[in-house]
C-alpha positions in Angstrom: 170.0 -85.8 12.4 169.5 -82.8 14.7 171.0 -84.3 17.9 173.9 -85.6 15.8 175.0 -82.5 14.2 174.2 -80.3 17.3 176.3 -82.3 19.7 179.1 -82.8 17.1 179.4 -79.1 16.6 180.7 -78.8 20.2 183.6 -81.3 19.4 184.7 -80.0 16.0 187.4 -77.6 17.2 186.6 -73.9 17.7 184.6 -73.2 20.8 181.1 -72.2 20.0 180.1 -69.1 21.9 176.6 -68.6 23.2 176.2 -65.6 20.8 177.1 -68.0 17.8 174.6 -70.7 19.0 171.8 -68.0 19.3 172.6 -66.2 16.1 170.3 -66.2 13.1 173.2 -67.5 11.0 173.3 -70.7 13.3 169.6 -71.1 13.1 169.6 -70.9 9.3 172.4 -73.3 8.9 170.5 -75.8 10.9 167.2 -75.0 9.3 168.6 -75.3 5.7 170.4 -78.6 6.5 167.4 -80.0 8.0 164.9 -79.0 5.3 167.3 -80.6 2.6 167.4 -83.8 4.6 163.7 -84.0 5.2 162.9 -83.4 1.5 165.5 -85.8 0.3 163.9 -88.4 2.6 160.3 -87.5 1.6 161.4 -88.0 -2.2 162.7 -91.5 -1.8 160.0 -92.7 0.7 156.8 -91.2 -0.3 155.4 -94.2 -2.2 156.1 -96.5 0.7 154.8 -94.1 3.3 151.6 -93.4 1.3 150.9 -97.1 1.1 150.8 -97.2 4.9 148.9 -94.0 5.4 151.8 -91.8 6.4 152.1 -88.3 5.0 155.1 -86.4 4.1 155.8 -83.3 1.8 155.4 -85.1 -1.4 152.2 -86.9 -0.5 150.8 -83.8 0.9 151.5 -81.8 -2.2 149.7 -84.3 -4.4 146.8 -84.4 -2.0 146.5 -80.6 -1.9 146.7 -80.4 -5.6 143.2 -82.1 -5.7 144.2 -84.1 -8.8 145.6 -81.0 -10.7 149.2 -81.8 -9.7 151.0 -84.8 -10.9 153.5 -86.9 -9.1 156.2 -85.9 -11.6 155.4 -82.2 -11.0 155.7 -82.7 -7.3 159.0 -84.6 -7.6 160.4 -81.8 -9.9 159.2 -79.0 -7.6 160.7 -80.8 -4.6 164.0 -81.3 -6.4 164.0 -77.6 -7.2 163.4 -76.7 -3.5 166.2 -79.0 -2.5 168.6 -77.4 -5.0 167.6 -73.9 -3.8 167.9 -74.7 -0.1 171.4 -76.4 -0.8 172.5 -73.3 -2.6 171.4 -71.1 0.2 173.2 -73.4 2.7 176.4 -73.2 0.5 176.2 -69.5 0.5 176.0 -69.3 4.3 178.8 -71.8 4.7 181.1 -69.7 2.3 180.1 -66.4 3.9 183.1 -65.0 6.0 182.1 -61.4 6.5 180.1 -60.7 9.8 179.9 -64.4 10.4 179.1 -65.5 14.0 179.7 -69.2 13.4 183.3 -70.5 13.0 184.0 -71.8 9.5 184.8 -75.3 10.9 181.3 -75.5 12.3 179.6 -74.2 9.2 181.4 -76.8 7.2 180.0 -79.6 9.4 176.5 -78.5 8.4 177.7 -78.6 4.8 179.2 -82.0 5.1 176.1 -83.4 6.9 174.0 -82.1 3.9 176.5 -84.0 1.6 176.1 -87.1 3.7 172.3 -86.8 3.6 172.5 -86.5 -0.2 174.6 -89.7 -0.3 172.2 -91.4 2.2 168.9 -90.5 0.3 170.3 -90.0 -3.2 168.7 -92.9 -5.0 166.8 -94.8 -2.1 166.0 -94.6 1.4 169.4 -95.1 3.3 167.7 -96.6 6.3 166.5 -99.7 4.3 169.0 -99.8 1.5 171.1 -103.0 1.6 174.0 -101.2 -0.2 174.0 -98.5 2.4 173.9 -101.0 5.2 176.9 -102.9 3.7 178.9 -99.7 3.6 178.0 -99.0 7.2 178.9 -102.4 8.3 182.2 -102.2 6.4 183.1 -99.1 8.4 182.5 -101.0 11.6 184.1 -104.3 10.6 187.1 -103.6 8.5 190.1 -102.4 10.5 191.8 -99.2 9.7 195.6 -99.6 9.6 197.5 -96.3 9.9 201.1 -96.4 8.7 202.0 -93.7 11.2 200.9 -95.7 14.1 202.7 -98.9 13.0 205.9 -97.0 12.4 205.9 -95.7 16.1 205.9 -99.3 17.5 
């Protein structure tokens, strides 16, 4: 996710200054978007990953709870953190005053967060047959633009 958004930011439109890229605002946009994505992934994959011995935020929370924290509590707490981080990201995106990062770039972070929510909303987007079907449709179904056809 990191390389995708970071390289795309340079192609969005407004030129990113070195000051913008090194700003705390830019760092926080990236951190919040990444945290939301990581936690969404952890929520939908923790059972599968635990079965093969992999750890993530959800399995670690249960382990560190020493039996006093239920799976349901961990899921609720993780969802609460996701909601909080998503709101914090939205506040940064909508903030105009004293902003070092151009609005179009900030919106890319928000849109990536929305895509991650779609990707991990109900199941792991990497292994979901529905998600693979949608991705294949994007690649296989031609897009016909009336504007291009009328110029011929």
